[in-house]
N, C-alpha and C positions, 0 to 999 in steps of 0.2 A: 938328312932326316930331321935335324934340329930346326932347320929353316921351315920345313913342312909343318912340324908341330907348332911352331910359333905362329905361322900363318893361320893354321886351323884354330888356334886359341884366340887369335884376334877376331876371326870371323865369328866364332862362338860368342865372344863378349859382345860384339856388335849386334848379333841376333838377339841375345838376352836383353840388351838395352832397348831394341826396337819392340820386343814383346812387352817389356815393362811400361814403355811409353804408351803403347796401344792399350794396355790394361788400364792405365790411369785415365786415358781419354774416354774409354768405354765406361768406366765407373763414374766419371764426371757427367757424361751424357745421360746416364741412367737416373741420376738424381735430379728431380725437378727443381727449378729455381723457386725459392720461397719468397713471397713478397716481403719487402722491408717493413719494419715497424712503422715507419712513416706512411707507407702505402696502406697499411692496415688501419691507420688513424690512431695508433697508440701514442706516438710522439710527433712533435713537429721540430724539425731541425733548426728553425729560427727561434726556438725557445732557449733563452739563456737563463741561468740561475737567477739573475737580477730581475728579468722579466717575469719569471714565475713567481718570485716573491712579491713583485709589484702587483701582479694580478690577484694574488691571494690577499694582499693587504686591501686592495680595492673591494673585493667581494666581501671580505670580513667587515669592512667599514660600512658597506651598504646594508648588510644583514643586521648590524648592531646600531643602526642610526636612531632607533627608538629607545636605546638604553638611557639616554639623558633624561627621559621622562620619569624614570624610576630610580631614586637615589640608592636603594638597597641593591638593585641589579647592577647599577653603575659601579658600586664598590666591589661587588663580587667579580665583575668582569675585570676591573682594575687589578684585583688580587690574582685572578687567573693569569692575566698577562704578565704580572710580576713573576709568578711561578714559571711560566714559559720562558721568560727572559733568564731566570736563574738556571733553568735546565740547559739553556743554550750556552750559558757561561760555564757549564761544567759543574754545576752545583754550588758555585760561588754566588752568594746573594748580593744583590745590588746594595743591600744595607751594609755589606762588608767593605764597600768602596769608601775611599776617603772623600769622594766628591760629594758636594751637597745634594740632597734629594730635592726634587721638584715637589711642591705641595700639591696634593690632590684637591680638586675642587670642582 
């Protein structure tokens, strides 16, 4: 009798496993595949952080190429860039560094 119960238990476990596997496969088949972010054009996998910064610097430089013509605008842009640099340093001002500062001109 014990052998028969063990055999039935094993068959029941195997049947449960087959049912679970079939349910997982059915659920996976019911979900349509979503296009990747790259396929949707949100990102490009060949973009590295360095490349993104390089592209941003290039675009920023192109947009501000006329700044040299206006001294007040040039000074304001330089101050803005100093503020951005300070924020990237975590609030530590470049003026706090012991390194000599470059003269603006």
